[in-house]
PANU-711266 format. One record per residue (C-alpha): residue in one letter; x, y, z. Coordinates in nm, 3 decimals, always signed. Layout:
residues N
{A,{X,Y,Z}},
...
This chain:
residues 600
{X,{-0.302,-8.995,+4.096}},
{X,{+0.028,-9.106,+3.950}},
{X,{-0.006,-9.067,+3.573}},
{X,{+0.331,-9.231,+3.509}},
{X,{+0.221,-9.555,+3.678}},
{X,{-0.117,-9.579,+3.512}},
{X,{-0.050,-9.542,+3.139}},
{X,{-0.388,-9.678,+3.044}},
{X,{-0.558,-9.413,+3.245}},
{X,{-0.332,-9.151,+3.091}},
{X,{-0.426,-9.261,+2.741}},
{X,{-0.794,-9.245,+2.819}},
{X,{-0.750,-8.904,+2.988}},
{X,{-0.575,-8.754,+2.686}},
{X,{-0.835,-8.898,+2.450}},
{X,{-1.114,-8.748,+2.663}},
{X,{-0.939,-8.412,+2.666}},
{X,{-0.910,-8.409,+2.285}},
{X,{-1.269,-8.513,+2.234}},
{X,{-1.439,-8.294,+2.495}},
{X,{-1.214,-7.991,+2.496}},
{X,{-1.272,-7.667,+2.311}},
{X,{-0.997,-7.727,+2.060}},
{X,{-1.094,-7.803,+1.697}},
{X,{-0.848,-8.064,+1.569}},
{X,{-0.802,-8.231,+1.232}},
{X,{-0.551,-8.501,+1.137}},
{X,{-0.462,-8.496,+0.768}},
{X,{-0.274,-8.767,+0.584}},
{X,{+0.009,-8.675,+0.345}},
{X,{-0.222,-8.741,+0.050}},
{X,{-0.459,-8.473,+0.178}},
{X,{-0.735,-8.698,+0.309}},
{X,{-0.892,-8.634,+0.648}},
{X,{-0.793,-8.931,+0.862}},
{X,{-0.914,-8.828,+1.205}},
{X,{-1.115,-8.543,+1.374}},
{X,{-1.232,-8.470,+1.726}},
{X,{-1.591,-8.398,+1.829}},
{X,{-1.551,-8.015,+1.839}},
{X,{-1.434,-8.033,+1.474}},
{X,{-1.755,-8.211,+1.373}},
{X,{-1.965,-7.956,+1.557}},
{X,{-1.758,-7.669,+1.414}},
{X,{-1.824,-7.765,+1.050}},
{X,{-2.167,-7.934,+1.096}},
{X,{-2.060,-8.282,+0.983}},
{X,{-2.080,-8.628,+1.131}},
{X,{-1.740,-8.785,+1.198}},
{X,{-1.779,-9.046,+0.921}},
{X,{-1.871,-8.767,+0.677}},
{X,{-1.559,-8.567,+0.755}},
{X,{-1.330,-8.869,+0.726}},
{X,{-1.451,-8.920,+0.370}},
{X,{-1.335,-8.568,+0.271}},
{X,{-1.001,-8.419,+0.171}},
{X,{-0.829,-8.110,+0.304}},
{X,{-0.932,-7.912,-0.006}},
{X,{-1.297,-7.989,+0.078}},
{X,{-1.277,-7.820,+0.419}},
{X,{-1.001,-7.555,+0.383}},
{X,{-1.079,-7.286,+0.127}},
{X,{-0.720,-7.199,+0.031}},
{X,{-0.573,-7.552,+0.020}},
{X,{-0.631,-7.689,-0.328}},
{X,{-0.416,-7.986,-0.437}},
{X,{-0.112,-7.782,-0.540}},
{X,{-0.135,-7.558,-0.239}},
{X,{-0.155,-7.861,-0.010}},
{X,{+0.153,-8.014,-0.162}},
{X,{+0.340,-7.688,-0.120}},
{X,{+0.230,-7.665,+0.245}},
{X,{+0.330,-8.028,+0.308}},
{X,{+0.675,-7.966,+0.164}},
{X,{+0.716,-7.656,+0.379}},
{X,{+0.606,-7.843,+0.694}},
{X,{+0.860,-8.120,+0.632}},
{X,{+1.128,-7.854,+0.670}},
{X,{+0.983,-7.629,+0.941}},
{X,{+0.761,-7.885,+1.122}},
{X,{+0.521,-7.603,+1.211}},
{X,{+0.332,-7.320,+1.040}},
{X,{+0.067,-7.072,+1.151}},
{X,{-0.157,-6.924,+0.885}},
{X,{-0.503,-6.779,+0.832}},
{X,{-0.767,-6.918,+0.598}},
{X,{-1.134,-7.005,+0.575}},
{X,{-1.295,-7.341,+0.658}},
{X,{-1.594,-7.462,+0.457}},
{X,{-1.895,-7.581,+0.656}},
{X,{-2.132,-7.850,+0.542}},
{X,{-2.390,-7.584,+0.440}},
{X,{-2.129,-7.417,+0.216}},
{X,{-2.067,-7.114,+0.433}},
{X,{-1.716,-7.025,+0.545}},
{X,{-1.561,-6.937,+0.878}},
{X,{-1.242,-6.729,+0.908}},
{X,{-0.988,-6.931,+1.106}},
{X,{-0.630,-6.939,+1.220}},
{X,{-0.468,-7.280,+1.162}},
{X,{-0.171,-7.401,+1.362}},
{X,{-0.035,-7.678,+1.136}},
{X,{+0.206,-7.932,+1.290}},
{X,{+0.408,-8.206,+1.117}},
{X,{+0.384,-8.530,+1.324}},
{X,{+0.546,-8.874,+1.279}},
{X,{+0.393,-9.170,+1.470}},
{X,{+0.489,-9.536,+1.429}},
{X,{+0.620,-9.486,+1.076}},
{X,{+0.312,-9.283,+0.980}},
{X,{+0.303,-8.914,+0.898}},
{X,{+0.017,-8.686,+0.999}},
{X,{-0.046,-8.318,+0.966}},
{X,{-0.234,-8.200,+1.274}},
{X,{-0.444,-7.885,+1.236}},
{X,{-0.531,-7.694,+1.554}},
{X,{-0.805,-7.459,+1.435}},
{X,{-0.903,-7.133,+1.609}},
{X,{-1.218,-6.939,+1.518}},
{X,{-1.115,-6.578,+1.450}},
{X,{-1.455,-6.432,+1.363}},
{X,{-1.455,-6.217,+1.676}},
{X,{-1.097,-6.110,+1.616}},
{X,{-1.179,-6.019,+1.255}},
{X,{-1.472,-5.815,+1.380}},
{X,{-1.246,-5.636,+1.625}},
{X,{-0.988,-5.579,+1.352}},
{X,{-1.258,-5.446,+1.121}},
{X,{-1.379,-5.211,+1.391}},
{X,{-1.022,-5.105,+1.453}},
{X,{-0.962,-5.042,+1.083}},
{X,{-1.284,-4.844,+1.066}},
{X,{-1.181,-4.649,+1.373}},
{X,{-0.840,-4.580,+1.221}},
{X,{-1.006,-4.478,+0.896}},
{X,{-1.241,-4.246,+1.082}},
{X,{-0.949,-4.104,+1.276}},
{X,{-0.753,-4.049,+0.955}},
{X,{-1.056,-3.881,+0.796}},
{X,{-1.108,-3.665,+1.105}},
{X,{-0.742,-3.567,+1.094}},
{X,{-0.769,-3.489,+0.725}},
{X,{-1.077,-3.271,+0.774}},
{X,{-0.918,-3.094,+1.070}},
{X,{-0.579,-3.072,+0.891}},
{X,{-0.444,-3.239,+1.204}},
{X,{-0.175,-3.507,+1.213}},
{X,{-0.006,-3.691,+1.497}},
{X,{+0.356,-3.789,+1.555}},
{X,{+0.576,-3.984,+1.795}},
{X,{+0.945,-3.918,+1.849}},
{X,{+1.157,-4.177,+2.027}},
{X,{+1.433,-3.952,+2.152}},
{X,{+1.663,-4.240,+2.252}},
{X,{+1.664,-4.393,+1.902}},
{X,{+1.586,-4.064,+1.717}},
{X,{+1.305,-4.244,+1.534}},
{X,{+1.021,-4.016,+1.431}},
{X,{+0.685,-4.158,+1.321}},
{X,{+0.420,-3.952,+1.139}},
{X,{+0.056,-4.006,+1.060}},
{X,{-0.056,-3.986,+0.697}},
{X,{-0.199,-3.636,+0.743}},
{X,{+0.141,-3.495,+0.838}},
{X,{+0.288,-3.630,+0.516}},
{X,{+0.016,-3.439,+0.330}},
{X,{+0.078,-3.120,+0.530}},
{X,{+0.455,-3.139,+0.469}},
{X,{+0.406,-3.238,+0.104}},
{X,{+0.616,-3.555,+0.144}},
{X,{+0.578,-3.928,+0.094}},
{X,{+0.704,-4.186,+0.348}},
{X,{+0.991,-4.267,+0.111}},
{X,{+1.097,-3.902,+0.097}},
{X,{+1.088,-3.861,+0.475}},
{X,{+1.400,-3.967,+0.664}},
{X,{+1.201,-4.052,+0.982}},
{X,{+1.439,-3.851,+1.204}},
{X,{+1.431,-3.521,+1.391}},
{X,{+1.684,-3.379,+1.142}},
{X,{+1.459,-3.477,+0.851}},
{X,{+1.173,-3.291,+1.016}},
{X,{+1.388,-2.979,+1.062}},
{X,{+1.478,-2.989,+0.691}},
{X,{+1.112,-2.918,+0.609}},
{X,{+1.086,-2.622,+0.849}},
{X,{+1.113,-2.278,+0.688}},
{X,{+1.477,-2.157,+0.720}},
{X,{+1.369,-1.837,+0.895}},
{X,{+1.174,-2.039,+1.158}},
{X,{+1.422,-2.324,+1.209}},
{X,{+1.617,-2.167,+1.495}},
{X,{+1.295,-2.080,+1.679}},
{X,{+1.164,-2.440,+1.643}},
{X,{+1.493,-2.591,+1.766}},
{X,{+1.498,-2.359,+2.066}},
{X,{+1.135,-2.446,+2.152}},
{X,{+1.210,-2.821,+2.131}},
{X,{+1.520,-2.784,+2.351}},
{X,{+1.323,-2.591,+2.613}},
{X,{+1.051,-2.857,+2.618}},
{X,{+1.308,-3.139,+2.656}},
{X,{+1.525,-2.971,+2.917}},
{X,{+1.293,-2.749,+3.119}},
{X,{+0.956,-2.919,+3.066}},
{X,{+0.828,-2.597,+2.905}},
{X,{+0.491,-2.645,+2.722}},
{X,{+0.550,-2.709,+2.353}},
{X,{+0.286,-2.509,+2.167}},
{X,{+0.427,-2.316,+1.872}},
{X,{+0.343,-2.189,+1.525}},
{X,{+0.587,-2.199,+1.235}},
{X,{+0.607,-2.238,+0.860}},
{X,{+0.699,-2.547,+0.660}},
{X,{+0.822,-2.557,+0.301}},
{X,{+0.672,-2.836,+0.095}},
{X,{+0.872,-3.024,-0.166}},
{X,{+0.719,-2.816,-0.447}},
{X,{+0.803,-2.491,-0.267}},
{X,{+0.456,-2.410,-0.128}},
{X,{+0.460,-2.262,+0.223}},
{X,{+0.215,-2.377,+0.490}},
{X,{+0.167,-2.246,+0.843}},
{X,{+0.130,-2.508,+1.118}},
{X,{+0.056,-2.522,+1.489}},
{X,{+0.248,-2.787,+1.685}},
{X,{+0.158,-2.913,+2.032}},
{X,{+0.333,-3.191,+2.221}},
{X,{+0.400,-3.350,+2.560}},
{X,{+0.732,-3.493,+2.673}},
{X,{+0.775,-3.816,+2.873}},
{X,{+1.066,-3.830,+3.116}},
{X,{+1.225,-4.138,+3.275}},
{X,{+1.285,-4.177,+3.649}},
{X,{+1.614,-3.995,+3.611}},
{X,{+1.445,-3.689,+3.464}},
{X,{+1.573,-3.748,+3.111}},
{X,{+1.337,-3.700,+2.816}},
{X,{+1.274,-4.028,+2.637}},
{X,{+0.982,-3.955,+2.405}},
{X,{+0.777,-3.672,+2.267}},
{X,{+0.421,-3.720,+2.136}},
{X,{+0.231,-3.443,+1.965}},
{X,{+0.014,-3.310,+1.686}},
{X,{+0.060,-3.086,+1.383}},
{X,{-0.232,-2.882,+1.252}},
{X,{-0.230,-2.696,+0.920}},
{X,{-0.361,-2.347,+1.003}},
{X,{-0.267,-2.180,+0.673}},
{X,{-0.627,-2.104,+0.576}},
{X,{-0.704,-1.974,+0.923}},
{X,{-0.399,-1.749,+0.914}},
{X,{-0.498,-1.625,+0.569}},
{X,{-0.850,-1.556,+0.696}},
{X,{-0.707,-1.371,+0.997}},
{X,{-0.482,-1.169,+0.767}},
{X,{-0.776,-1.091,+0.537}},
{X,{-0.985,-0.990,+0.838}},
{X,{-0.701,-0.775,+0.971}},
{X,{-0.663,-0.608,+0.632}},
{X,{-1.040,-0.558,+0.614}},
{X,{-1.042,-0.401,+0.960}},
{X,{-0.751,-0.177,+0.862}},
{X,{-0.942,-0.078,+0.548}},
{X,{-1.253,-0.009,+0.757}},
{X,{-1.042,+0.196,+0.998}},
{X,{-0.886,+0.376,+0.703}},
{X,{-1.228,+0.450,+0.553}},
{X,{-1.355,+0.555,+0.896}},
{X,{-1.061,+0.793,+0.940}},
{X,{-1.112,+0.922,+0.589}},
{X,{-1.484,+0.971,+0.649}},
{X,{-1.411,+1.157,+0.972}},
{X,{-1.153,+1.370,+0.792}},
{X,{-1.397,+1.440,+0.510}},
{X,{-1.666,+1.532,+0.763}},
{X,{-1.433,+1.770,+0.945}},
{X,{-1.321,+1.919,+0.616}},
{X,{-1.677,+1.965,+0.488}},
{X,{-1.782,+2.120,+0.817}},
{X,{-1.497,+2.367,+0.779}},
{X,{-1.608,+2.437,+0.423}},
{X,{-1.963,+2.503,+0.543}},
{X,{-1.831,+2.749,+0.800}},
{X,{-1.621,+2.931,+0.542}},
{X,{-1.893,+2.953,+0.278}},
{X,{-1.843,+3.058,-0.083}},
{X,{-1.811,+3.399,-0.232}},
{X,{-2.112,+3.342,-0.454}},
{X,{-2.326,+3.057,-0.569}},
{X,{-2.267,+3.079,-0.944}},
{X,{-2.054,+3.257,-1.199}},
{X,{-2.244,+3.563,-1.309}},
{X,{-2.129,+3.737,-1.626}},
{X,{-2.223,+3.876,-1.965}},
{X,{-1.863,+3.967,-2.045}},
{X,{-1.716,+3.800,-2.354}},
{X,{-1.373,+3.754,-2.194}},
{X,{-1.521,+3.566,-1.903}},
{X,{-1.746,+3.360,-2.129}},
{X,{-1.440,+3.263,-2.330}},
{X,{-1.274,+3.154,-2.008}},
{X,{-1.583,+2.943,-1.918}},
{X,{-1.561,+2.766,-2.252}},
{X,{-1.208,+2.660,-2.155}},
{X,{-1.347,+2.535,-1.823}},
{X,{-1.594,+2.314,-2.009}},
{X,{-1.322,+2.181,-2.237}},
{X,{-1.081,+2.081,-1.961}},
{X,{-1.333,+1.959,-1.701}},
{X,{-1.390,+1.620,-1.868}},
{X,{-1.014,+1.545,-1.880}},
{X,{-0.766,+1.453,-1.606}},
{X,{-0.526,+1.735,-1.700}},
{X,{-0.379,+1.954,-1.426}},
{X,{-0.512,+2.309,-1.435}},
{X,{-0.338,+2.632,-1.333}},
{X,{-0.578,+2.921,-1.259}},
{X,{-0.421,+3.263,-1.283}},
{X,{-0.584,+3.580,-1.161}},
{X,{-0.562,+3.871,-0.923}},
{X,{-0.685,+3.850,-0.566}},
{X,{-1.063,+3.842,-0.545}},
{X,{-1.132,+3.739,-0.907}},
{X,{-1.294,+3.406,-0.804}},
{X,{-1.021,+3.149,-0.864}},
{X,{-1.177,+2.905,-0.616}},
{X,{-1.514,+2.943,-0.788}},
{X,{-1.360,+2.845,-1.121}},
{X,{-1.191,+2.545,-0.955}},
{X,{-1.528,+2.436,-0.817}},
{X,{-1.686,+2.475,-1.159}},
{X,{-1.420,+2.248,-1.314}},
{X,{-1.473,+1.986,-1.043}},
{X,{-1.854,+2.002,-1.048}},
{X,{-1.883,+1.922,-1.418}},
{X,{-1.605,+1.659,-1.417}},
{X,{-1.632,+1.281,-1.370}},
{X,{-1.498,+1.330,-1.016}},
{X,{-1.794,+1.536,-0.894}},
{X,{-1.913,+1.254,-0.663}},
{X,{-1.589,+1.283,-0.465}},
{X,{-1.495,+1.593,-0.266}},
{X,{-1.309,+1.897,-0.389}},
{X,{-1.046,+1.941,-0.118}},
{X,{-0.910,+2.292,-0.074}},
{X,{-0.566,+2.387,+0.063}},
{X,{-0.455,+2.747,+0.102}},
{X,{-0.076,+2.721,+0.082}},
{X,{-0.031,+3.078,+0.205}},
{X,{-0.250,+3.037,+0.516}},
{X,{-0.069,+2.732,+0.661}},
{X,{+0.252,+2.760,+0.867}},
{X,{+0.554,+2.618,+0.685}},
{X,{+0.615,+2.357,+0.958}},
{X,{+0.261,+2.221,+0.931}},
{X,{+0.187,+2.231,+0.560}},
{X,{+0.359,+1.895,+0.489}},
{X,{+0.146,+1.725,+0.755}},
{X,{-0.163,+1.897,+0.618}},
{X,{-0.093,+1.783,+0.263}},
{X,{+0.037,+1.431,+0.323}},
{X,{-0.078,+1.342,+0.676}},
{X,{+0.117,+1.199,+0.968}},
{X,{+0.125,+0.903,+1.205}},
{X,{+0.080,+0.925,+1.579}},
{X,{+0.407,+1.037,+1.738}},
{X,{+0.561,+1.148,+1.406}},
{X,{+0.655,+1.479,+1.572}},
{X,{+0.589,+1.669,+1.891}},
{X,{+0.218,+1.731,+1.919}},
{X,{+0.117,+1.449,+1.680}},
{X,{-0.121,+1.287,+1.929}},
{X,{-0.313,+1.084,+1.674}},
{X,{-0.298,+0.967,+1.316}},
{X,{-0.401,+1.230,+1.060}},
{X,{-0.521,+1.175,+0.704}},
{X,{-0.360,+1.426,+0.468}},
{X,{-0.549,+1.633,+0.213}},
{X,{-0.409,+1.435,-0.082}},
{X,{-0.528,+1.106,+0.067}},
{X,{-0.862,+1.269,+0.144}},
{X,{-0.891,+1.379,-0.219}},
{X,{-0.824,+1.031,-0.363}},
{X,{-1.033,+0.983,-0.679}},
{X,{-1.141,+1.345,-0.638}},
{X,{-0.986,+1.690,-0.687}},
{X,{-0.748,+1.895,-0.476}},
{X,{-0.739,+2.274,-0.511}},
{X,{-0.402,+2.422,-0.414}},
{X,{-0.467,+2.793,-0.370}},
{X,{-0.175,+3.037,-0.352}},
{X,{+0.056,+2.766,-0.489}},
{X,{+0.341,+3.015,-0.525}},
{X,{+0.373,+3.026,-0.144}},
{X,{+0.445,+2.651,-0.117}},
{X,{+0.794,+2.606,+0.040}},
{X,{+1.065,+2.478,-0.195}},
{X,{+1.129,+2.157,+0.001}},
{X,{+0.763,+2.061,-0.037}},
{X,{+0.754,+2.149,-0.406}},
{X,{+0.964,+1.838,-0.478}},
{X,{+0.716,+1.618,-0.288}},
{X,{+0.426,+1.773,-0.476}},
{X,{+0.610,+1.707,-0.802}},
{X,{+0.640,+1.339,-0.707}},
{X,{+0.266,+1.316,-0.644}},
{X,{+0.199,+1.473,-0.983}},
{X,{+0.442,+1.238,-1.159}},
{X,{+0.400,+0.909,-0.971}},
{X,{+0.072,+0.949,-0.782}},
{X,{+0.236,+0.842,-0.454}},
{X,{+0.373,+0.982,-0.127}},
{X,{+0.448,+0.882,+0.234}},
{X,{+0.286,+1.005,+0.552}},
{X,{+0.517,+1.166,+0.807}},
{X,{+0.640,+0.892,+1.037}},
{X,{+0.542,+0.606,+0.803}},
{X,{+0.775,+0.468,+0.533}},
{X,{+0.491,+0.290,+0.351}},
{X,{+0.404,+0.438,+0.012}},
{X,{+0.046,+0.551,-0.042}},
{X,{-0.097,+0.553,-0.394}},
{X,{-0.358,+0.815,-0.486}},
{X,{-0.551,+0.921,-0.794}},
{X,{-0.596,+1.295,-0.754}},
{X,{-0.659,+1.572,-1.003}},
{X,{-0.468,+1.888,-0.913}},
{X,{-0.601,+2.238,-0.972}},
{X,{-0.363,+2.511,-0.860}},
{X,{-0.415,+2.885,-0.841}},
{X,{-0.201,+3.191,-0.786}},
{X,{-0.211,+3.568,-0.819}},
{X,{+0.163,+3.578,-0.876}},
{X,{+0.377,+3.558,-1.190}},
{X,{+0.514,+3.203,-1.160}},
{X,{+0.748,+3.248,-1.455}},
{X,{+0.912,+3.532,-1.267}},
{X,{+0.930,+3.317,-0.951}},
{X,{+1.100,+3.043,-1.155}},
{X,{+1.359,+3.296,-1.273}},
{X,{+1.414,+3.405,-0.912}},
{X,{+1.459,+3.038,-0.806}},
{X,{+1.169,+3.059,-0.561}},
{X,{+0.959,+2.813,-0.760}},
{X,{+1.071,+2.489,-0.925}},
{X,{+1.071,+2.502,-1.304}},
{X,{+0.976,+2.134,-1.343}},
{X,{+0.681,+2.179,-1.105}},
{X,{+0.568,+2.488,-1.294}},
{X,{+0.553,+2.296,-1.622}},
{X,{+0.368,+2.009,-1.451}},
{X,{+0.105,+2.250,-1.318}},
{X,{+0.084,+2.466,-1.628}},
{X,{-0.064,+2.191,-1.848}},
{X,{-0.384,+2.390,-1.899}},
{X,{-0.365,+2.752,-1.779}},
{X,{-0.685,+2.952,-1.728}},
{X,{-0.656,+3.326,-1.674}},
{X,{-0.945,+3.506,-1.505}},
{X,{-0.985,+3.865,-1.624}},
{X,{-0.993,+4.125,-1.341}},
{X,{-1.315,+4.312,-1.273}},
{X,{-1.177,+4.633,-1.424}},
{X,{-1.161,+4.451,-1.760}},
{X,{-1.525,+4.340,-1.744}},
{X,{-1.707,+4.638,-1.596}},
{X,{-2.016,+4.537,-1.793}},
{X,{-2.058,+4.262,-1.531}},
{X,{-2.074,+4.511,-1.240}},
{X,{-2.453,+4.582,-1.266}},
{X,{-2.528,+4.207,-1.268}},
{X,{-2.302,+4.149,-0.969}},
{X,{-2.439,+4.446,-0.772}},
{X,{-2.796,+4.327,-0.820}},
{X,{-2.701,+3.971,-0.723}},
{X,{-2.516,+4.076,-0.405}},
{X,{-2.789,+4.324,-0.308}},
{X,{-3.052,+4.049,-0.332}},
{X,{-2.831,+3.803,-0.144}},
{X,{-2.756,+4.028,+0.154}},
{X,{-3.101,+4.189,+0.167}},
{X,{-3.249,+3.844,+0.224}},
{X,{-2.974,+3.760,+0.469}},
{X,{-3.032,+4.061,+0.698}},
{X,{-3.408,+4.084,+0.642}},
{X,{-3.428,+4.402,+0.431}},
{X,{-3.613,+4.470,+0.111}},
{X,{-3.403,+4.682,-0.126}},
{X,{-3.560,+4.718,-0.469}},
{X,{-3.392,+5.030,-0.614}},
{X,{-3.031,+5.091,-0.712}},
{X,{-2.990,+5.456,-0.827}},
{X,{-2.818,+5.512,-1.160}},
{X,{-2.564,+5.744,-0.996}},
{X,{-2.464,+5.466,-0.754}},
{X,{-2.422,+5.221,-1.039}},
{X,{-2.216,+5.474,-1.238}},
{X,{-1.990,+5.537,-0.940}},
{X,{-1.942,+5.163,-0.889}},
{X,{-1.854,+5.114,-1.257}},
{X,{-1.613,+5.406,-1.250}},
{X,{-1.397,+5.244,-0.982}},
{X,{-1.113,+5.008,-1.090}},
{X,{-1.173,+4.755,-0.804}},
{X,{-0.816,+4.646,-0.719}},
{X,{-0.977,+4.387,-0.485}},
{X,{-1.195,+4.268,-0.774}},
{X,{-1.527,+4.086,-0.713}},
{X,{-1.447,+4.022,-0.345}},
{X,{-1.406,+4.396,-0.284}},
{X,{-1.728,+4.472,-0.474}},
{X,{-1.915,+4.215,-0.266}},
{X,{-1.788,+4.367,+0.058}},
{X,{-1.892,+4.718,-0.053}},
{X,{-2.243,+4.602,-0.149}},
{X,{-2.285,+4.407,+0.178}},
{X,{-2.181,+4.713,+0.380}},
{X,{-2.409,+4.939,+0.174}},
{X,{-2.703,+4.701,+0.226}},
{X,{-2.653,+4.716,+0.601}},
{X,{-2.631,+5.098,+0.604}},
{X,{-2.930,+5.161,+0.373}},
{X,{-3.238,+5.264,+0.574}},
{X,{-3.506,+5.225,+0.306}},
{X,{-3.569,+5.033,-0.015}},
{X,{-3.294,+5.222,-0.200}},
{X,{-2.931,+5.108,-0.201}},
{X,{-2.704,+5.390,-0.081}},
{X,{-2.326,+5.377,-0.124}},
{X,{-2.163,+5.667,+0.060}},
{X,{-1.817,+5.534,+0.142}},
{X,{-1.664,+5.450,-0.194}},
{X,{-1.299,+5.539,-0.254}},
{X,{-1.255,+5.901,-0.376}},
{X,{-1.144,+5.801,-0.726}},
{X,{-1.477,+5.626,-0.790}},
{X,{-1.697,+5.933,-0.754}},
{X,{-1.772,+6.025,-1.118}},
{X,{-1.402,+6.059,-1.198}},
{X,{-1.409,+5.803,-1.478}},
{X,{-1.058,+5.698,-1.568}},
{X,{-0.888,+6.001,-1.413}},
{X,{-0.566,+5.919,-1.238}},
{X,{-0.574,+5.937,-0.859}},
{X,{-0.409,+6.251,-0.717}},
{X,{-0.257,+6.213,-0.368}},
{X,{-0.251,+6.500,-0.123}},
{X,{+0.028,+6.545,+0.127}},
{X,{+0.408,+6.518,+0.118}},
{X,{+0.604,+6.250,-0.066}},
{X,{+0.717,+6.111,+0.268}},
{X,{+0.356,+6.076,+0.384}},
{X,{+0.260,+5.903,+0.059}},
{X,{+0.550,+5.656,+0.110}},
{X,{+0.447,+5.594,+0.471}},
{X,{+0.086,+5.530,+0.373}},
{X,{+0.192,+5.290,+0.099}},
{X,{+0.424,+5.091,+0.327}},
{X,{+0.153,+5.076,+0.595}},
{X,{-0.099,+4.944,+0.345}},
{X,{+0.136,+4.671,+0.223}},
{X,{+0.228,+4.570,+0.581}},
{X,{-0.138,+4.533,+0.671}},
{X,{-0.203,+4.320,+0.361}},
{X,{+0.093,+4.099,+0.457}},
{X,{-0.020,+4.075,+0.820}},
{X,{+0.296,+4.264,+0.922}},
{X,{+0.523,+3.989,+0.789}},
{X,{+0.839,+4.157,+0.665}},
{X,{+1.066,+3.879,+0.533}},
{X,{+1.005,+3.567,+0.324}},
{X,{+0.799,+3.486,+0.017}},
{X,{+0.485,+3.628,+0.183}},
{X,{+0.659,+3.927,+0.335}},
{X,{+0.608,+4.296,+0.265}},
{X,{+0.970,+4.340,+0.153}},
{X,{+0.907,+4.106,-0.139}},
{X,{+0.587,+4.293,-0.231}},
{X,{+0.773,+4.625,-0.222}},
{X,{+1.066,+4.471,-0.417}},
{X,{+1.325,+4.590,-0.163}},
{X,{+1.553,+4.404,+0.080}},
{X,{+1.404,+4.332,+0.423}},
{X,{+1.682,+4.534,+0.591}},
{X,{+1.594,+4.836,+0.374}},
{X,{+1.226,+4.804,+0.470}},
{X,{+1.313,+4.794,+0.842}},
{X,{+1.527,+5.110,+0.799}},
{X,{+1.240,+5.289,+0.621}},
{X,{+0.993,+5.182,+0.891}},
{X,{+1.224,+5.316,+1.160}},
{X,{+1.275,+5.645,+0.973}},
{X,{+0.901,+5.689,+0.905}},
{X,{+0.810,+5.583,+1.262}},
{X,{+0.600,+5.288,+1.139}},
{X,{+0.517,+5.052,+1.425}},
{X,{+0.291,+4.752,+1.441}},
{X,{-0.015,+4.838,+1.649}},
{X,{-0.045,+4.642,+1.974}},
């Protein structure tokens, strides 16, 4: 049909389209009155046509009161068209969200404002769902400490989600929205690593999955994990990068705490193993006797000193000849102190090789030296919060005396092979049978260490000065070894006891114990028999010993005895030459002259 030739038909066709179409149309006069509506408009608001025509625009559009309508009319005169959202009021008083396309029309000297109205209820519902979805996403990101970002590489525009602003401690105004602004928040020590990782992802399509630190505006440091994918154009050039940032600070802190806890468990495990090994060794060694047995006033005076010092943290120096029971006194101090629930760790400074004593005292790491196949806890670390007993302290090498002094002064040391400082709280009890003041004068013992150790000296009297204790000790040892070997010895003859008290016991209580043990083994009945005492103990009282033989033989016997006591060591602080107070070269000459040779 030719619409141009049949204008009447065209007019009717357009009118039918307006009336029957889906469009909601209102014609408003400049004074705000509704002058014309189509059928969909009546249906939309629930009015009859004549009812709507009697209304004004303010009656049907919620936001267009008289002043607002005049303002809109003025604006439409200039722009001829305006799109805005509002609410239309139905006949029942309810409202419908709408989008109004307002058009300024002039027809035959009349002016009309034509409203094309679109129902946006469904769109509002979608928008509401979208906002809720975005809110849920933002909340999920907040709970997961996870933010998202988009970097347009061509324009260098970088967009962040709200959660990333929180992670970086910035506001949108403070963020420059560029790659360089992002780098400014990266920790300076991590910046080069981040830049290198980004370059690799952009150039070589390497996966971008890194961890680094960021410095917030207030100076707080957070640890983040970044993941991203790069989009390339057809020419293989990177054009955008989209990724996420997750705050993993708490997780890293938890991992660090767990790692520290595991290290502490491993440390305690190693310490427990070391303590177990040490205690097993102690069980094998045994003690000289179970208690201090005495009626002697000198020894009782010494025990009163033990009671006085035990409750303190003062270092103690026990002085006494070999065999007087220095270790027993050290145990007594520890057992009545506040540290009795922790071990008393014993170190014999004379029994350990010089090249191993540092490792024994302070421990070592695996590989610290040849043969260090595993980590070793030192005796000082083992004795933490307990007591360490350094026996034969005079034999400690000079280079280690300075390290011991540091432990006494600062309570700290380092393991061999580990620069980390270890703090300990250890009470030190040292013992020696030597004259330390003389060693200080001879420069074989540090003066400052001597004064540190000699805070509270305790001198144990030798057995020859407390012979009234010999009967008690003999009875105790006889009972002990009789039970041990299954004998029943009930009688100790007076003559035997007199002979034992007549002897000066240069080996002190240890020598007495050995003699009684041997006598118990050799006795065949219920009477203790001692037949192999030294000659000067057989009813000679305090007579001086008279040697038989030539002077040369006496000298040879004396040198032989000293060499045996020193395990045939000639030179050094534990050597026989020092005991004999002669140069080592002189001792070797005398041995050669007297034909003294170490037995094979």
